C-alpha positions, 0 to 999 in steps of 0.5 A: 500500500502506498505511503505519503512521505509528504502530503499536500494541502487537504482537499477541504481547503482546496475546495474552499479556495475553488469556491472563492474563485467561482464566486469572483468569476461569476460576478466578474462575468456578470459585470462584463455581460452588462457593462461591455467595454466600460466594464472590461476597461475598469477591470483591466485598470483594477487588476493590471493597472492598464488602461490604453486607448485601445486594447487591440493593437494596430499593425504599426504597433505590432511591427514596433514591438517585433522590432524591439526583439533581437534577430536571435529572439525572432529566430528562436520563436520561429524555430519553436513555432515551426516544430509546433506547426509541423506536428500539428500538420501531421495530425491534421493530415491524419484526419480525413474526410470520408464518404462510403457506400454502406449498401447499394444506394446509401452513401454516408460521409463526414467532413472536418470543418474548422471552427469559424472563430476562436479566442486564444488566451495567452497567459503573461501577467507573471511570466510572458508565456511566449510558447502558449501563442504557438500552441493555440494560435499557430495550431488554430492556423494549421486547422484553417480557422478563418478568424483567430483572435488572441489576447494576453495581459500586459507585462510590467505595464506594457505589451510584451514584444515576444508574446505579441511577435509569437501571436503575429507569426502564429497567424492571429488576425486580431491581437488584444492586450487584455488579461484574466477574466476580462479577456476570456469574458470579452472574447466569449460574450462580446462587447461593443468593440469585440465581436464574440468568438465561437470557441475559447482556448488556452491555459491560464490561472485558476480564475481563467480556468473557472471563467472558461468553465462557466462560459462553456455552452455559450462558447466551446472550450478546448479543455479545463487547463488551470494551474500547471501540474507535474508528476515524476514517476521514477525508480532507482535508475535516476538520481535525486537531482533530476527528480528535484529539478523536474519537480521545481521546474513546474512548481515555479509556475504559481503558488498552487501548482501541484508537483508529485513524486511517485516512486518505489525507492525510499532512498530516492524519495528522501534524497529528492526531498532533501535536494529540493530544499537545497535547490530552493535556496538557489532558485531565483523563483523561490518565492513562488516555487517554495510555496507551491511545493510546501502546499501542493507538493507530494511524495508517494512511496509505492510497493511496486511498479503496478502500484505506481501505475495505479497511483499515477492513473488516479492522480491523472496529472497534466505532465508526467515525467517517466524515468524508470527501467520500463518507460515503454511499459508505462507508455503502454499501460497508462490511461489518464494523463495530459502528456508523457515525457519518457526517459531522462533525456526529455523533460516537461520544458521540452514540451512546454516550449519547443519540441512540437507537442502541444502544452495546453493540457488537461488538469484537475483529473480531466485527463481521465476523459480528454486529451490536450489541445491539438489541431483536431480541437479546432475541427468539427466533424459533421456527418451527411447522408444521401440516398440515390436509388428508389430501392434504397429509399424504400428499404431504409424507409420500411425499416425506419417506419417500423422502428419509429412505430416501435418507439411511438413516434408516428410523425417520424414514421410518416417521414419514412412512409411517404418515401416508401409510398412515393419510391416503392409504390407500397400503400401504407395507411397514414399513422401506421407502420410499414408492413414486413415484407420478406425480401428473400 
């Protein structure tokens, strides 16, 4: 049975925190719904101290911001974006429109149609999340979305040049410097100056994630991508420095970023906890990472690999770093997670920034029922049907008529019956089902 050598904040306290967030988000969205641009402007000034003449950047403003970057910075952004585009395009190429004749005269098919407008949220109030622009904007562009708008908060009181460049290079048609609840609320609900979108995507803090949850239904969303989570699954084939570095590398995201070590080695577990304390003394982002590790860090000691697998699937962490003597076994058997990072040579930062897979991933156990953001999230698969012969119309109509009558849907049955009468010459009294006919 697993043993917790370190446990996180109790679930009841987490639930209380979530309740506070829900109330704040609900009230804020109501303000945006009734107040429009004026409410958005007031919220931006309140939370970000930012009140520009226009939240939407002009073409000239975008060019000036990009010009502030060095050639090396521009090249690095474009390199990362190329990796994301390449993988997204390979995924898109795997999604085929189909049309099949399932029986003589009956043709069924589906088409993959892009969502027509998407709002991409790119976090950036604390850290300018350049990579999030690749993951949402560039991927939507590969999917062929005709209207992509992107929004990011100001960084140190002004637009961040690198984030704006990534949005622009990714293919955003409209770029706004607007953060938090007010950004996702404005994109989903619309204001006097912002036309509402059909779908919201992108990660964010607890408030952004909750806003997306409350707006779901009014618009589509990619998934619930809240505060980052990381898990390290490790055995004695690796050392404490690797484990501690990978845990703290994600704990620095925010004060409520769960970081979990799952291991079958007591020695590795205790050494990793000691190494975390040593590294925290040197980490420039200690103020955040230390609180996150204290309140949300966990170390779970398991008896064997099967228990490690069971614990990992139950937690369903967003990022799962696997460093064991059987990494492929975990790949084959794990069922609930955001993304896997297999072996000591890779790490979560690869996926976060550059390797090409998407870093917008499910949190809070959502990995049990959904994967992360990918090109397919921006596509809607719509089916269609066509009957091309009188014989097929009659045959399908007779079956359909009887099955409708079985459920008591008389009007439904008549939709079938009128075709049977017209194309098959069979006389069916109104309000009755089609007779059974032996077609052998």
